[in-house]
Each structure stands twice: as structure tokens, then as C-alpha cells.
C-alpha positions as CSV (number, residue, x, y, z in Angstrom):
1,M,64.1,63.4,190.5
2,K,66.8,66.0,190.0
3,R,68.1,66.7,186.4
4,E,71.7,66.1,185.6
5,Y,73.5,69.0,184.1
6,F,76.6,68.5,181.9
7,V,79.6,70.6,181.4
8,S,78.6,71.1,177.7
9,E,75.9,73.3,178.8
10,I,77.9,75.8,180.7
11,M,81.3,75.7,179.0
12,T,82.7,78.5,176.8
13,R,82.6,77.1,173.2
14,N,84.0,80.4,171.3
15,L,87.5,80.0,172.4
16,I,90.5,82.3,171.7
17,T,93.6,80.1,171.5
18,L,97.3,80.6,170.9
19,N,99.9,78.3,169.7
20,I,103.4,77.8,171.0
21,N,104.8,79.9,168.3
22,D,102.9,83.0,169.4
23,Q,104.5,85.5,171.7
24,L,103.7,86.4,175.2
25,G,103.0,90.0,174.1
26,D,100.1,88.4,172.0
27,A,98.8,86.8,175.2
28,K,99.0,90.1,177.1
29,K,96.9,91.8,174.6
30,I,94.3,89.1,174.8
31,F,94.2,89.0,178.6
32,E,93.8,92.8,178.6
33,E,91.4,93.3,175.7
34,K,89.1,90.2,176.2
35,L,89.2,90.2,180.1
36,I,89.7,86.5,180.2
37,R,92.1,84.6,182.4
38,H,93.0,81.4,180.6
39,I,94.2,80.9,177.0
40,P,94.4,77.2,175.8
41,I,97.5,76.6,173.8
42,V,96.7,74.4,170.8
43,S,98.4,72.5,167.9
44,D,95.7,72.2,165.2
45,K,92.5,71.5,167.2
46,A,94.3,69.6,170.1
47,I,95.1,71.2,173.3
48,I,98.8,71.0,174.3
49,G,98.8,73.5,177.3
50,M,97.0,76.2,179.1
51,L,98.3,79.7,179.8
52,S,96.7,81.4,182.8
53,Y,96.8,85.0,183.5
54,V,98.6,84.0,186.8
55,D,101.3,82.1,184.8
56,F,101.7,85.2,182.8
57,L,102.2,87.5,185.7
58,K,104.8,85.1,187.3
59,V,107.2,86.0,184.3
60,S,106.1,89.8,184.4
61,F,109.2,91.2,186.3
62,P,108.7,95.0,186.7
63,D,112.1,95.8,187.8
64,V,114.2,93.9,185.1
65,T,115.6,97.1,183.7
66,L,115.5,100.8,184.3
67,D,114.1,101.6,181.0
68,E,110.5,101.4,181.5
69,K,109.6,101.3,177.9
70,N,111.5,98.3,177.2
71,I,110.6,96.2,180.3
72,E,107.8,94.4,178.5
73,A,109.9,93.7,175.4
74,Y,112.7,92.4,177.5
75,V,110.5,90.0,179.6
76,Y,108.5,88.9,176.7
77,D,111.7,88.0,174.7
78,M,113.1,86.1,177.7
79,F,110.4,83.6,177.8
80,S,108.3,81.6,175.3
81,I,104.5,80.6,175.6
82,E,105.8,77.0,175.9
83,Q,107.9,77.8,178.8
84,V,105.2,79.6,180.7
85,M,102.2,77.4,180.0
86,T,100.8,74.7,182.1
87,K,101.4,71.2,180.6
88,N,100.1,67.9,181.6
89,L,96.5,69.2,181.9
90,F,93.6,67.5,183.4
91,M,90.8,67.4,180.9
92,V,87.1,66.5,180.8
93,P,84.9,65.5,178.3
94,P,81.5,67.5,177.4
95,N,79.3,64.8,179.0
96,S,81.0,65.2,182.5
97,T,78.4,66.3,184.9
98,I,78.8,69.8,186.5
99,K,79.1,68.1,189.8
100,E,82.0,66.0,188.7
101,V,83.8,69.1,187.2
102,G,83.0,71.1,190.4
103,M,84.5,68.4,192.5
104,L,87.6,68.3,190.3
105,L,88.0,72.0,190.3
106,A,87.7,72.1,194.1
107,E,90.0,69.1,194.8
108,K,92.7,70.1,192.4
109,A,92.3,74.0,193.1
110,F,92.2,74.4,189.2
111,H,90.3,77.6,187.9
112,A,89.8,76.2,184.5
113,L,89.6,72.8,182.7
114,P,89.8,72.0,178.9
115,V,86.7,70.2,177.5
116,V,88.0,67.7,175.0
117,E,86.1,65.2,172.6
118,D,87.8,62.9,170.4
119,D,91.1,64.6,171.1
120,E,89.8,68.0,169.9
121,L,89.4,71.0,172.2
122,V,85.6,71.9,172.2
123,G,85.4,74.3,175.1
124,I,86.7,75.4,178.5
125,V,84.9,75.5,181.8
126,T,86.1,77.8,184.5
127,T,85.1,78.5,188.1
128,T,83.3,81.5,186.9
129,D,81.0,79.3,184.8
130,L,80.5,77.2,187.7
131,I,79.5,80.1,189.9
132,K,77.1,81.4,187.4
133,F,75.4,78.2,187.0
134,L,75.1,77.9,190.7
135,V,73.7,81.4,191.0
136,K,71.0,80.8,188.3
137,H,69.9,77.4,189.8
138,M,69.8,78.4,193.4
């Protein structure tokens, strides 16, 4: 009999988060320094949105101004995290099976899902986590 694996076994638990009052410049720094692609946006311990690197890139206009030194400041002042983040997220509990999560990621073409228990963000599972799991168990 095959063992069922749960998302709690592969999810990232030590999360780097932001809130809607943080700046896009803060997100840029995190994306670059931590080499991650998704930042949960939280209010206390509850997730209210997700900022992906792709969302971030959509608002990074390289030709907004001719003054290259001020391009980033200009762009980051134009938008707030709340305006750029994805809202109305699909969330999964930690006891979801990896198969269920894999099917949801594939069906919805998501690259990350927040893992929530009792309305509290406890982790995030990404397609990279899923690929690492598959490679390890093949």
C-alpha cells in the first residue's frame, strides 16, 4: 500500500512575509537577496494576498523616465503592494495530500499556494517543492 504524503511534509515553514504597508522596494530587495518568487502578504498571521515575482515585474517599467537612477523610485512610488498583489487566493490546509495540491497547481496553473490552518498562514507550497518531492521519490 502506498503511503500518503501531506503538504505539511514539503511546504516551506520559515516564511518571509510583507504587509500592505510595506513598499515595493522592500519586495524587490527580498526577491533579489533571498532568491524567492513568492511573498505572502499578511495582516497579523492571516494571509490577505500573495506577491509573486511575476506580479512585481509587471509593474517594473524600464522606460518610465529617462533618468535611470530614478526609474525604480518612480515605479515603486506609483504602485502599492496592495495594488499589485494577487487577492482571492486558493488556500490549502496542511493535511492536504501532495497529490491534491499537485492537481490544483496544475489545473489552475498556479506556482504557489498558501497553507493555512485555523485562519493562520503556516506555510507555502510551490511547484519547486513539488518537483523536489517527485525527484526524491522517483
